[in-house]
MITI-122779 format. One record per atom (N, C-alpha, C): residue in one letter; atom name; x, y, z; residue number from 1. Coordinates in steps of 0.001 Angstrom, whole numbers, plus 524288, in hexadecimal, padded with zeros to 5 digits. Layout:
rest|atom|u|v|w|nr
a|CA|X|Y|Z|NUM
...
This chain:
rest|atom|u|v|w|nr
m|N|15F89|BFA45|70F9A|1
m|CA|15C71|BFA2C|71453|1
m|C|156A3|BF992|7130D|1
v|N|154B8|BFCE0|70F88|2
v|CA|14F38|BFC9E|70E08|2
v|C|14E11|BF766|70B5F|2
r|N|151C6|BF5B0|7083B|3
r|CA|1510D|BF0BC|70574|3
r|C|150A5|BEC2B|70951|3
s|N|15403|BEC19|70D52|4
s|CA|153B6|BE7D2|71121|4
s|C|14EAE|BE7FB|71441|4
i|N|14CCB|BEC93|71588|5
i|CA|147D5|BECFA|71859|5
i|C|14365|BEAFB|714E7|5
c|N|1436D|BEC86|70FFF|6
c|CA|13F55|BEABA|70C5E|6
c|C|13F79|BE4CD|70BB2|6
l|N|14427|BE2A7|70B19|7
l|CA|144A0|BDCF8|70A79|7
l|C|142F8|BDA11|70F68|7
t|N|1444F|BDC30|713E7|8
t|CA|142B7|BD9CE|718DD|8
t|C|13CCB|BD9F3|7196F|8
l|N|13A78|BDE5E|71830|9
l|CA|134C3|BDECB|7186D|9
l|C|13224|BDB24|71481|9
a|N|13456|BDAC7|70FDC|10
a|CA|13221|BD744|70BE1|10
a|C|13276|BD198|70DAE|10
a|N|136D2|BD017|71002|11
a|CA|1376A|BCABC|711F7|11
a|C|133A0|BC9AE|7166D|11
t|N|132E8|BCD7D|719D7|12
t|CA|12F3A|BCCEB|71E30|12
t|C|129A9|BCC56|71C2E|12
v|N|12834|BCF94|71879|13
v|CA|122F3|BCF3F|71632|13
v|C|12231|BCA06|7136D|13
a|N|12625|BC82F|710A3|14
a|CA|125C7|BC320|70DF0|14
a|C|1251E|BBEAC|711DA|14
c|N|127FB|BBEE6|7162B|15
c|CA|1277B|BBAD4|71A35|15
c|C|1220E|BBAE7|71CA9|15
i|N|1202B|BBF7D|71DEC|16
i|CA|11AF5|BBFEC|7203D|16
i|C|116D6|BBDFB|71C6A|16
a|N|11756|BBF6B|7177C|17
a|CA|1139E|BBD93|71380|17
a|C|113CC|BB7A3|7130C|17
f|N|1186E|BB55F|71341|18
f|CA|118EF|BAFAF|712F6|18
f|C|11657|BAD1B|717A9|18
f|N|11731|BAF31|71C55|19
f|CA|114CD|BACF0|72102|19
f|C|10EDC|BAD5C|720D6|19
i|N|10CE2|BB1A4|71ECF|20
i|CA|10734|BB23E|71E43|20
i|C|1051E|BAE4C|71A56|20
f|N|107DF|BADA2|715FE|21
f|CA|1064F|BA9BD|7121C|21
f|C|10630|BA442|7147C|21
v|N|10A3F|BA2D4|71758|22
v|CA|10A81|B9D9E|719C3|22
v|C|10607|B9CE8|71D97|22
d|N|104E8|BA0EC|720A3|23
d|CA|100A4|BA0AD|7246C|23
d|C|0FB70|B9FAA|721B7|23
i|N|0FA5A|BA2A1|71DA7|24
i|CA|0F56E|BA20A|71AC6|24
i|C|0F542|B9CC2|71805|24
y|N|0F98D|B9B43|7159C|25
y|CA|0F9C9|B9652|712B9|25
y|C|0F8F6|B91A5|71653|25
l|N|0FBC6|B9182|71AB0|26
l|CA|0FB2B|B8D29|71E56|26
l|C|0F5A7|B8CF9|72092|26
g|N|0F394|B9181|721E5|27
g|CA|0EE3E|B91AC|723EB|27
g|C|0EA5B|B8F7A|7200A|27
h|N|0EADB|B9101|71B26|28
h|CA|0E744|B8F24|71715|28
h|C|0E7CA|B8943|7163D|28
e|N|0EC97|B8765|715B8|29
e|CA|0ED78|B81D7|714AE|29
e|C|0EB6E|B7E71|71924|29
f|N|0EC79|B8002|71DF0|30
f|CA|0EAC4|B7CD7|72258|30
f|C|0E4EF|B7D66|72363|30
d|N|0E298|B81DC|72228|31
d|CA|0DCE6|B825C|722A2|31
d|C|0DA2E|B7E9F|71EE5|31
e|N|0DC21|B7E63|71A2B|32
e|CA|0D9EB|B7ADA|7163E|32
e|C|0DA90|B7524|717EE|32
f|N|0DF28|B73D2|719DE|33
f|CA|0E031|B6E7E|71BAC|33
f|C|0DCDB|B6D31|72071|33
y|N|0DC51|B70E6|72402|34
y|CA|0D91A|B7011|728A9|34
y|C|0D370|B6EED|72722|34
g|N|0D176|B71BF|72349|35
g|CA|0CC1B|B70CF|72181|35
g|C|0CB5F|B6B4B|71F74|35
a|N|0CF2D|B695F|71C84|36
a|CA|0CED7|B640C|71A71|36
a|C|0CF1D|B6007|71ED2|36
v|N|0D290|B60E7|72299|37
v|CA|0D309|B5D43|72704|37
v|C|0CE17|B5D6B|72A53|37
e|N|0CBE2|B6201|72B0C|38
e|CA|0C707|B6287|72E11|38
e|C|0C294|B5F88|72B75|38
t|N|0C233|B5FE5|72653|39
t|CA|0BE2E|B5CFB|72375|39
t|C|0BEF5|B571F|72422|39
l|N|0C3C7|B555A|723AB|40
l|CA|0C4ED|B4FCC|72470|40
l|C|0C3B7|B4E2E|72A09|40
y|N|0C4F7|B5179|72DC4|41
y|CA|0C3E6|B5061|73349|41
y|C|0BE0D|B4F8A|7342C|41
e|N|0BAE2|B52F3|731D8|42
e|CA|0B534|B526F|73272|42
e|C|0B338|B4D63|73001|42
k|N|0B566|B4BE8|72B89|43
k|CA|0B3D4|B46FC|72912|43
k|C|0B567|B4252|72C6C|43
v|N|0B9EE|B429C|72EDC|44
v|CA|0BBA7|B3E58|73247|44
v|C|0B826|B3E12|73716|44
e|N|0B6AC|B4295|73932|45
e|CA|0B310|B42AA|73DAC|45
e|C|0ADEC|B4004|73C57|45
d|N|0AC0C|B40EB|73799|46
d|CA|0A722|B3E8F|735DA|46
d|C|0A7E2|B3903|733DB|46
a|N|0ACBB|B3727|733D5|47
a|CA|0AE21|B31E8|731E2|47
a|C|0ACA7|B313C|72C25|47
t|N|0AD1A|B3575|72922|48
t|CA|0ABF8|B352A|72387|48
t|C|0B0D9|B35FA|72035|48
a|N|0B54A|B36C4|722BF|49
a|CA|0BA29|B37AE|71FDB|49
a|C|0BC25|B3296|71D8B|49
n|N|0BE8B|B3312|71902|50
n|CA|0C10C|B2E7C|716A9|50
n|C|0C694|B2FF8|71504|50
s|N|0C963|B2C2E|71302|51
s|CA|0CEDF|B2D2A|711B4|51
s|C|0CF74|B312F|70D55|51
t|N|0CB88|B31B9|709FF|52
t|CA|0CBC3|B35A4|705D3|52
t|C|0CBB5|B3B27|7081B|52
d|N|0C873|B3C02|70C13|53
d|CA|0C848|B411D|70EAB|53
d|C|0CD8C|B425D|71130|53
a|N|0CFA0|B3E86|713F5|54
a|CA|0D4A3|B3F50|7169A|54
a|C|0D906|B401D|712A7|54
d|N|0D8CB|B3D44|70E5F|55
d|CA|0DCD8|B3DC6|70A64|55
d|C|0DCA9|B4329|707CC|55
a|N|0D7FF|B455F|70748|56
a|CA|0D781|B4AA0|70507|56
a|C|0DA2D|B4EAA|70888|56
v|N|0D972|B4E23|70DA7|57
v|CA|0DBFE|B51BD|7114C|57
v|C|0E1E3|B50E4|71130|57
r|N|0E382|B4C02|710E5|58
r|CA|0E915|B4AC9|710A7|58
r|C|0EB86|B4CFC|70BA8|58
a|N|0E8B9|B4CA8|70750|59
a|CA|0EAB2|B4ECF|7025E|59
a|C|0EB14|B54C4|702AD|59
m|N|0E732|B572D|70529|60
m|CA|0E754|B5CDB|705D3|60
m|C|0EC1A|B5E66|70917|60
w|N|0ED0A|B5B94|70D54|61
w|CA|0F187|B5CB8|710A6|61
w|C|0F69F|B5BE5|70DA4|61
s|N|0F6D8|B57D2|70A8C|62
s|CA|0FB8D|B56AE|70783|62
s|C|0FCD1|B5B2C|703D0|62
d|N|0F8C8|B5D5C|7016B|63
d|CA|0F98C|B61D3|6FDEF|63
d|C|0FB6C|B669C|700F9|63
k|N|0F912|B678E|7057C|64
k|CA|0FA71|B6C28|70892|64
k|C|0FFDF|B6BB2|70AF3|64
k|N|10136|B6706|70CCD|65
k|CA|10637|B667E|70F86|65
k|C|10ADA|B675C|70BE2|65
s|N|10A1B|B664D|706DF|66
s|CA|10E6F|B6732|70338|66
s|C|10FD1|B6CFB|702EA|66
k|N|10BFF|B705E|703E2|67
k|CA|10CFC|B7601|703D2|67
k|C|10E6D|B7815|7093A|67
l|N|10C89|B7572|70D46|68
l|CA|10D6E|B7754|71294|68
l|C|112E5|B762D|7149C|68
h|N|115B7|B72A6|7120E|69
h|CA|11B02|B7151|713CA|69
h|C|11E93|B7617|713E7|69
m|N|11D51|B7A0B|710DB|70
m|CA|1208D|B7EC8|710CA|70
m|C|11FED|B81FD|715C3|70
f|N|11B72|B816E|71862|71
f|CA|11A32|B84D6|71CC4|71
f|C|119F5|B8211|72206|71
i|N|11931|B7CFA|721FB|72
i|CA|11861|B7A00|726CB|72
i|C|11C6A|B75A6|72710|72
p|N|11EA4|B74B6|72BAE|73
p|CA|1227F|B7080|72C30|73
p|C|1203F|B6B28|72AB6|73
h|N|123A3|B67EA|728BD|74
h|CA|12202|B62C1|726DD|74
h|C|11FB9|B5F61|72B39|74
n|N|12188|B6013|72FFE|75
n|CA|11F82|B5CEA|73450|75
n|C|119B5|B5DE4|7353D|75
d|N|11814|B62D0|734F2|76
d|CA|1128A|B640A|735B2|76
d|C|10F3C|B61AB|73159|76
i|N|11124|B6206|72C9F|77
i|CA|10E54|B5FCA|7282D|77
i|C|10E28|B59DA|7289D|77
a|N|1126F|B5782|72A3D|78
a|CA|1129E|B51CE|72AD4|78
a|C|10ED6|B4FF7|72F0B|78
y|N|10E33|B530B|7332E|79
y|CA|10A9B|B517D|73755|79
y|C|104EE|B51B9|73575|79
v|N|1039B|B55B4|73278|80
v|CA|0FE58|B55F0|73032|80
v|C|0FD94|B5143|72C91|80
d|N|10186|B5018|72961|81
d|CA|10151|B4B79|725F9|81
d|C|10036|B468A|72917|81
y|N|10329|B45D8|72D43|82
y|CA|102B0|B4129|73079|82
y|C|0FD25|B4096|73299|82
r|N|0FB20|B44B6|734EE|83
r|CA|0F5E4|B447E|73743|83
r|C|0F1A5|B43D5|7331C|83
l|N|0F248|B4661|72EB8|84
l|CA|0EE6E|B45F0|72A88|84
l|C|0EE6C|B406F|7283E|84
n|N|0F2FE|B3E37|7277C|85
n|CA|0F34D|B38DE|72578|85
n|C|0F131|B34EE|72964|85
e|N|0F220|B35EB|72E5C|86
e|CA|0EFFF|B3278|7325F|86
e|C|0EA05|B32C2|73267|86
a|N|0E7E9|B377D|731FE|87
a|CA|0E237|B3819|731BD|87
a|C|0E00D|B354F|72CF1|87
f|N|0E2CF|B35BD|72886|88
f|CA|0E11F|B330D|723C4|88
f|C|0E0CA|B2D2B|724AB|88
s|N|0E4B2|B2AFC|72737|89
s|CA|0E4A8|B254D|72812|89
s|C|0E035|B23B2|72BAD|89
y|N|0DEF0|B26F7|72F82|90
y|CA|0DA8D|B25B3|732FA|90
y|C|0D555|B2630|73026|90
i|N|0D4E7|B29FB|72CB9|91
i|CA|0D013|B2A7F|729A7|91
i|C|0CF8C|B25D8|725FF|91
y|N|0D3DE|B243B|723B3|92
y|CA|0D3D8|B1FC0|7201D|92
y|C|0D1F4|B1ACE|722D7|92
t|N|0D356|B1A34|727DB|93
t|CA|0D1B5|B1589|72ACD|93
t|C|0CCCA|B1681|72E07|93
d|N|0CA34|B1AE0|72D2B|94
d|CA|0C55F|B1C58|72FED|94
d|C|0C612|B1CCC|735D3|94
d|N|0CAAD|B1E44|7378D|95
d|CA|0CBAF|B1F30|73D1B|95
d|C|0CB0C|B250C|73E16|95
y|N|0C629|B26C6|73E33|96
y|CA|0C4FF|B2C5B|73E57|96
y|C|0C6CB|B2F31|7434C|96
p|N|0C677|B2CD0|747F3|97
p|CA|0C85A|B2FB5|74C93|97
p|C|0CE26|B312B|74C3E|97
l|N|0D168|B2DA3|74A6C|98
l|CA|0D6F9|B2EE8|749E8|98
l|C|0D7EC|B32C3|74573|98
a|N|0D4CF|B3261|7415D|99
a|CA|0D53E|B362C|73D17|99
a|C|0D3DB|B3BA2|73F0D|99
l|N|0CFC4|B3BF8|7424F|100
l|CA|0CE3D|B410C|7447D|100
l|C|0D298|B4362|747CD|100
a|N|0D522|B401D|74AE4|101
a|CA|0D965|B420B|74E36|101
a|C|0DDC7|B445A|74AE4|101
n|N|0DF35|B41B4|746BE|102
n|CA|0E362|B43AC|7435D|102
n|C|0E1AE|B487E|74058|102
l|N|0DCD9|B4891|73E98|103
l|CA|0DAEE|B4D2B|73BC4|103
l|C|0DA8B|B51E5|73F5A|103
e|N|0D95E|B50FA|7444B|104
e|CA|0D942|B5544|74814|104
e|C|0DEAF|B57B5|74894|104
i|N|0E2B2|B5473|7489A|105
i|CA|0E814|B5667|748DB|105
i|C|0E964|B5974|743E3|105
v|N|0E7D5|B5767|73F68|106
v|CA|0E8EF|B5A0C|73A70|106
v|C|0E61C|B5F4D|73A3D|106
k|N|0E13B|B5F71|73C10|107
k|CA|0DE57|B6461|73C2D|107
k|C|0E121|B6864|73F96|107
r|N|0E2D2|B66A7|7441B|108
r|CA|0E57A|B6A32|747BF|108
r|C|0EA95|B6C37|74567|108
m|N|0ED5D|B68C7|742CC|109
m|CA|0F23B|B6A71|7404F|109
m|C|0F12D|B6E4E|73BE6|109
a|N|0ED01|B6D73|738FB|110
a|CA|0EBA6|B7112|734C0|110
a|C|0EA4B|B7674|736E9|110
q|N|0E85A|B7698|73BB9|111
q|CA|0E727|B7B99|73E2D|111
q|C|0EC01|B7E38|7406B|111
t|N|0EF86|B7B25|742AF|112
t|CA|0F3DB|B7D79|74595|112
t|C|0F8E4|B7E2A|74277|112
l|N|0F9D2|B7AF0|73E8D|113
l|CA|0FEBD|B7B57|73BA0|113
l|C|0FF9F|B80B1|73923|113
p|N|0FBC5|B8303|73694|114
p|CA|0FCCD|B8829|7343F|114
p|C|0FE61|B8C40|7384F|114
d|N|0FC2D|B8BE4|73CFC|115
d|CA|0FD81|B8F9B|74122|115
d|C|10335|B8F3F|742C0|115
n|N|10567|B8A9C|74261|116
n|CA|10ADB|B89DF|743EF|116
n|C|10EA5|B8CBD|7405A|116
y|N|10CEE|B8E1B|73BBB|117
y|CA|11075|B9079|737E2|117
y|C|10EBE|B95EA|7363F|117
r|N|10B17|B982B|7391C|118
r|CA|10960|B9D7C|737FA|118
r|C|10D48|BA169|73A21|118
l|N|10D33|BA5FE|737E4|119
l|CA|1109D|BAA34|739AE|119
l|C|10E34|BAC91|73E9C|119
k|N|10FCB|BAA65|74312|120
k|CA|10DF0|BAC46|74820|120
k|C|112AA|BACED|74BAD|120
l|N|11227|BB042|74F78|121
l|CA|11679|BB150|75304|121
l|C|1184C|BAC54|755BB|121
e|N|114AF|BA914|7576C|122
e|CA|1162C|BA448|75A33|122
e|C|1191A|BA073|756AC|122
n|N|1183D|BA0B7|75196|123
n|CA|11B12|B9D50|74DF9|123
n|C|12071|B9F7C|74C92|123
i|N|12122|BA481|74D53|124
i|CA|12617|BA6FD|74BFC|124
i|C|129FA|BA68B|7507B|124
l|N|12804|BA743|75531|125
l|CA|12B90|BA733|759BF|125
l|C|12CF3|BA1D0|75B6C|125
């Protein structure tokens, strides 16, 4: 009896610790990515962005997404990929208004995606 209670408590504590780790990890990864996208967004607004800037953000996302696949569904990651690649192509062709529109979507996703997977009552029910 005591052993089962201890094991149940240990499993509960391990689960809570894992959820806290995921929350902190996702928050950190997306904050860092959001900062890079925000910098690129400002450069596009000033019409000073080039394909090298966009490629740096794309490379950063590529590195992060390989680790995020464990915590976030592939569809969400694929959608960020799609919008980021579309923004890259618009920056490459100097079509800054369309690049801004796509980067705005990527920024918003970088803000909202971690919230979708946080340990909150609305996500559990």
